[in-house]
N, C-alpha and C positions, 0 to 999 in steps of 0.2 A: 504493499500499500504505499502511495507516495505521501509525504509529509511535508508541510511548508518549511522552508529554510528558517533558522533562527535570525532574528533581527541582529545586525551588527553594528556594535558601538565602538568607536575608537577613542580611547581615553588617553590624553596626554597630560601629565601632571606629576606631582609630588608624591614621594612616599616618606613616611615618618614613623619612627618607633616611638610609640606614645607611652609616657609614663604617667598613669592616671592616679591622682591622689584624692582620697575622700576626706573632707574635713568639714567642720561646722560652718566654716565662712572662709572667704578668701582674705589673706593678710593685707592690711594696709601697709604703706610704707614705713619700714623699720619694725613691723611688728612679726612675731613668730607665733604661729597657730598650731596647736597639737592636732594632728589628724588621726582618722580612724584606721586607715589602711592604705596600701597602694597596689598596683597591678600593672603589668606590661600590656599594651593593646596595639594591634595593627592600625596605622593611621597614615595621615597625609591625605589631603583633599583628593588628589588625583586617584590615589590608591582605594580609599573609601568609596568614591563615585564608581570606580570600575567594579569594585565587589557587589555594591548595591545594584548596578546594572546587570551583572551577572545572575544575581539572585532574582531579578525581575524577569529572567528568561532570555537575555541577549547573549549573543556571542560577542565576547569583549576581548578586543586587542589593546594592551596597554603599552605605552611607551614612557619610560622613566628612567631613574638612575638611583643606584645603591652603591654603597662603599664596600670594600672587602673586609667586612667585619661581622660579628655575631648578629648585630642589628639587621644588616642587610640579608643575612641568611634567614632570619626570622621573617622578614618582609617577603622575600621571594617565596618562602614555603607557604605563607599565607594566601598570597595571590594564587599560587597553584592549587592550594586546596579549595579555594572558591571557585575554581573553573575558569579563571582568567588566563588568557594567552599571554605568558610573561617572556616570550622569546625575544622581545625587543627590549627588554630592561637592560640598560647598559650597567657594567660593573666598573666603577672608577677607582683605580689604584691610588693609594696614597690619601684618599678622602674618607672621612667617616661618613656614614649613612645619616640622613636626615633624622632628627629627633624633636620631641616635644614634651614639655611637663604641663599637664593640665590639672587644675584644681577644681573639683566638682563640690559644690557647697550644698548644705542641707535642704536648700529650697530647689535643687535640681539645676541651677545655673552654673556656669563654669567660666574660668579665665585660663589662657594658655600662652605659653612662651614656645616659639619654634625656633630651631636651628636647622638651616637648609642644607648644610653639608653638601653631599654628593649631588643634590637636586640642582645646584647652581652650575654643575659642570656638564649637564647634558649637551650633547652635540646635536645641532639642528639638522645636520646631515642625515641623521638616522631616519628622518621623515620622508626621504626621497624614494623609499622603498615602495614600488608600485603595488606590492602584494598587500601592504598595510591597509590601502584604501579599497581593495577589491570588495564590491557588494556592500560597502558601509553605508549605513543610514543616517549616521550623525557623528560629528566630532564634539567631545566634551572638554573644555579647557577650564582652568582656574588661575589664579594669581600667586601661586606659591612656586612657580618656576620662573626663569628670566624672560623678559619681554621678547627677546629675540627668538626664543624657542616657540612661544605662543603665536608670534606672527609667522614664522616658518611653517607651523603646523597648519594655521588657518589658510595660508596661501596654498600649501599642498592639498588641503581639502577642497578648496574652492576649484582648483585646477582638476580635481577628480569628481566634481559635481556633488561634493558632500556638504550639507549644511553644517554651520558652525554654531555651537551654543556655548557661550561664556558664563560660568559662575563666577562673577567679578568678586571673588573673595580671597584674601582681604583686599580692601579698597586700594587702588592706586590709579594715577592718572593713565589715560589711554590715548594712544596717538591717533590722529584722523585716518591713518593708513590702516590701522588695525581695526577701527571701529567700522570701517567701510566692509570689512570681511566677516563681521558678526552678523548672523542672522537672528539668533535668540540672546537676549540679554537677560540674566538671572542674578537677582540681588536679594538680600534679606533688608529688614527695615533700617539697620544702621548703615549698610552701604548705599541704599537708597538715598538716605538723608545726606550722605557724603557726596554722592554725585549730583544731587538736586538741590542741595543747600537749605533744605526745610525739613522739620521734624516729621517723622512717620510714626504716629503713635496709635493709629487705628486704620480700619479699612478705607475709610474716606480719604485720609491722607495718603494711603497706598495707592489708591486709585489715581490720586493727583500726581504721584510721583511717577507712576507707570505712564500717564499721559506726557509728562515732561521728557521721560527717556524715549518714548516712541518718536520723538523728532529726530532721533539718532539711530534707532533700532527698530526693525520692522516688527519684531516680537519681543515683549517684555514681560517677565514674570518677577513679581515682588512677594516674597514670602514674608508674613508679619507675625510669626510665631502663633501665640494664642489667639490672634485676631483673625486668622485665616490667610488665604493666599489670593492675590490679584494677578490675572493674566490679561494681556492686551495685545492683540494683533491689529496693526495700523489700519485704520478705516472701519473697524468693528467696535462694537461695544465691548466694555470690560466684562471679563468672566470673574465673578467672585466665588470662591470656595470657602465655605465656612470651616473654621477650626473644629476638629473632632474632640469632644470631651473624653479626656483619659486622666488615669492617675499617673502624674509626673513622677518619673525617676530621674532622668538626666536628660538635658537638651544636647549634650555632647554628641556630635556627629549627625544630627537630625538633618541639618541642611544638605549634607552629602548624600544621605539616603534619598532625601527628596530629588536631588539633581540627577543621581544615577538612576533612580526609577523613572523619571521624566525622560531621560535620554533614552532609556530602553523602550518606552512607549512611543516616543517620536520615530525611532528607528523601525518599529513595528508598523508604522503608518496610522497610528491611532489619531482621532481628532484631538484638538487642542484642548477642548474641555475634559475629555476623557484622560488625556496626559496629566492635567492638573489633578484631577481626582484621584488617580492612582497613586501619583507621587505624594499627595496629602495623606492618603490612607497609610502609605509606607512609612512616612515620617511619624505619624501618630502611634503606629505600632512600636517603632523604635524608642521613642520618648517615654513610653510606658514599660519598657522592658529593660 
């Protein structure tokens, strides 16, 4: 019996060995807080989104970089275990793998510090491989790798007829050349405020930010945490997806689960509203577990 091929997602981005710390609160400047425990976790926005897309049913090809160290071996093993094609992960001699320390407080929020390490040494030339783009339905990018790599990836995707989705996290300035290559702009409330210059504290403000961003991007997604999600395709009315009430455990990684699931749905050819709904459901499951 013939079966439909899996949707293909190309993920180009960061890989971080995350050290998660559980504490009653995040420390203020000069303060020491006694925590409850810590644990290692697979991370990096690129890696997290690749794994989320694979769990959503996509065939995921990831491009990234690790160091020749135990952290790198941990990251590679986790990618492989999740079913992600890691054959294009570069091994950078003499550089430590990317890592982060994230402190999750009793309210479920977190703060993190990242050290990019090998992620900054990724060679854009690796993106010239034609097999990387074969049958791809979307490219997903983030802002934890150098601008030059994101630009090269977006150019290669466009040449292959593959749409480009940018999860613009963390915030940084974008060149006009790069903006012209991005089909889908995805930001959270904080990043939307940084790009638009106005607070995004509710759905109405998220709709306003999406309208402002749509002057530069054909499709915009603004995730507003507990207030829901707003999607806007230029020329159409905004799509508002309410937040799903759940018991919050931790918000860490929720944006990456949303982005990866959204990318898998886009690659599968789902409608925009369905993509938003599936991603919102996956993020809700994540924060409650």
